[in-house]
C-alpha positions in Angstrom: 27.9 -101.0 27.0 28.9 -98.2 29.0 27.0 -97.1 31.9 27.3 -93.7 33.2 27.7 -93.4 36.8 27.4 -89.7 36.8 24.4 -88.3 38.3 22.2 -87.3 35.5 20.0 -84.4 36.2 17.2 -83.3 34.0 18.0 -80.0 32.4 15.2 -77.6 33.3 14.6 -74.6 31.1 15.8 -71.5 32.9 13.5 -68.6 33.6 13.7 -65.7 31.2 16.3 -63.2 32.3 15.6 -59.6 33.0 17.1 -58.6 29.6 14.6 -60.6 27.7 11.7 -59.0 29.6 13.0 -55.5 28.8 13.4 -56.3 25.1 9.9 -57.8 25.0 8.4 -54.7 26.7 10.3 -52.4 24.4 9.0 -54.3 21.4 5.4 -54.1 22.6 5.8 -50.3 23.3 7.3 -49.7 19.8 4.5 -51.6 18.1 1.9 -49.8 20.0 3.4 -46.3 19.3 3.7 -47.2 15.6 0.1 -48.3 15.5 -1.0 -45.1 17.3 1.0 -42.9 14.9 -0.2 -44.7 11.8 -3.9 -44.5 13.0 -3.5 -40.8 13.7 -2.0 -40.1 10.3 -4.6 -42.1 8.6 -7.6 -40.3 10.2 -6.0 -36.8 10.1 -5.1 -37.1 6.4 -8.5 -38.0 5.3 -10.3 -35.0 3.6 -13.9 -34.4 3.9 -15.8 -34.5 0.6 -16.6 -31.2 -1.0 -20.4 -31.8 -0.4 -19.9 -32.1 3.3 -19.8 -28.3 3.8 -22.8 -26.8 1.9 -22.4 -23.5 3.8 -19.1 -22.6 2.1 -19.6 -19.3 0.3 -18.9 -19.0 -3.4 -15.8 -17.0 -4.1 -16.4 -13.4 -5.0 -15.9 -12.5 -8.6 -12.7 -10.8 -9.5 -13.0 -7.0 -9.7 -12.8 -5.2 -13.0 -10.2 -2.4 -13.2 -10.8 0.5 -15.6 -7.8 2.8 -16.2 -8.5 6.3 -17.3 -6.2 8.4 -19.4 -4.0 10.7 -17.2 -5.3 14.2 -16.6 -3.5 17.5 -16.2 -5.3 20.4 -14.7 -4.5 23.9 -13.3 -5.1 24.2 -9.6 -6.5 27.1 -7.6 -3.8 29.3 -6.2 -3.9 32.0 -3.6 -0.2 32.9 -3.9 -0.3 34.0 -7.5 1.8 31.1 -8.8 0.7 28.5 -11.4 0.2 25.1 -9.9 -0.6 22.0 -11.9 -1.9 18.5 -11.0 -1.1 15.5 -13.2 -3.2 12.6 -12.1 -3.7 9.0 -13.3 -6.8 7.2 -12.1 -7.9 3.6 -12.2 -11.5 2.7 -11.2 -12.2 -0.5 -9.4 -15.6 -1.9 -10.5 -17.7 -4.8 -9.5 -18.5 -6.1 -13.0 -18.1 -5.7 -16.7 -21.5 -4.1 -17.1 -20.5 -1.2 -15.0 -17.3 -0.9 -17.1 -19.4 -0.8 -20.3 -21.8 1.8 -18.8 -18.9 4.1 -17.8 -17.1 3.6 -21.1 -20.2 4.8 -23.0 -20.4 8.0 -20.9 -16.6 8.7 -20.6 -16.6 12.3 -21.9 -19.1 13.4 -19.3 -17.3 11.6 -16.5 -13.9 13.1 -17.6 -15.5 16.5 -17.6 -16.9 16.0 -14.1 -13.5 14.9 -12.8 -11.6 17.8 -14.5 -14.0 20.4 -13.0 -13.7 18.9 -9.6 -9.9 18.8 -9.8 -9.5 22.3 -11.1 -11.3 23.6 -8.1 -8.7 22.2 -5.6 -5.8 24.0 -3.9 -2.3 22.4 -3.8 -2.3 22.5 0.0 -5.4 20.3 0.1 -3.7 17.6 -2.0 -0.4 17.5 -0.2 -1.5 15.4 2.8 -2.5 11.7 2.8 -5.9 12.7 4.3 -6.4 15.1 1.4 -5.7 12.4 -1.1 -8.2 10.0 0.6 -10.8 12.8 0.6 -10.2 13.4 -3.1 -10.6 9.7 -3.9 -14.0 9.6 -2.0 -15.1 12.8 -3.8 -14.2 11.4 -7.2 -15.9 8.1 -6.4 -19.1 10.0 -5.6 -18.9 12.1 -8.8 -18.3 9.1 -11.0 -21.2 7.2 -9.4 -23.7 9.9 -10.2 -26.1 8.9 -13.0 -25.2 10.3 -16.4 -28.8 10.3 -17.7 -31.9 11.8 -16.1 -33.6 9.0 -14.1 -30.6 6.7 -14.9 -29.1 4.1 -12.6 -26.0 5.2 -10.7 -22.8 3.3 -11.5 -21.3 1.4 -8.5 -17.6 2.2 -8.2 -15.8 0.1 -5.5 -12.8 2.4 -5.4 -10.7 5.1 -7.1 -7.1 4.2 -7.3 -4.3 6.7 -8.0 -1.7 5.5 -10.5 0.0 8.9 -10.9 -0.2 11.9 -8.7 2.1 14.9 -9.3 1.5 18.4 -7.9 3.7 21.3 -9.1 
């Protein structure tokens, strides 16, 4: 049998090098960052149930638009020339009941509008302020009750769809 005369030393495990420590720290940091990101995404993406906010207002009903047939009227003139106004109107109403009420009394409403328009001068209607004032005036005229003691109609707005002054 052979004997070894060489000095046998016990091989001791070497201490981890600095590279292994850095890799271990990086691995821990990446796992922690991933866990934090996943947790944030999970909690932020959860939606509260619809019953959690009882104070949420109900959506307003869609307005009802009521187009009127275009009107053509002679305007007042101080210069002796003939001036005409061709106007198209659409009424913005709150509900269908107001639409039905106005539709029943449309001849009277058209008459009111025609009389009011024929009393205007072309200079009044040229400016933007004049057009806004006319819209407010027509809104007030249309809202007036058509029957004695009747309820006024609520018009949310008068919209011009055609407006030509000659």
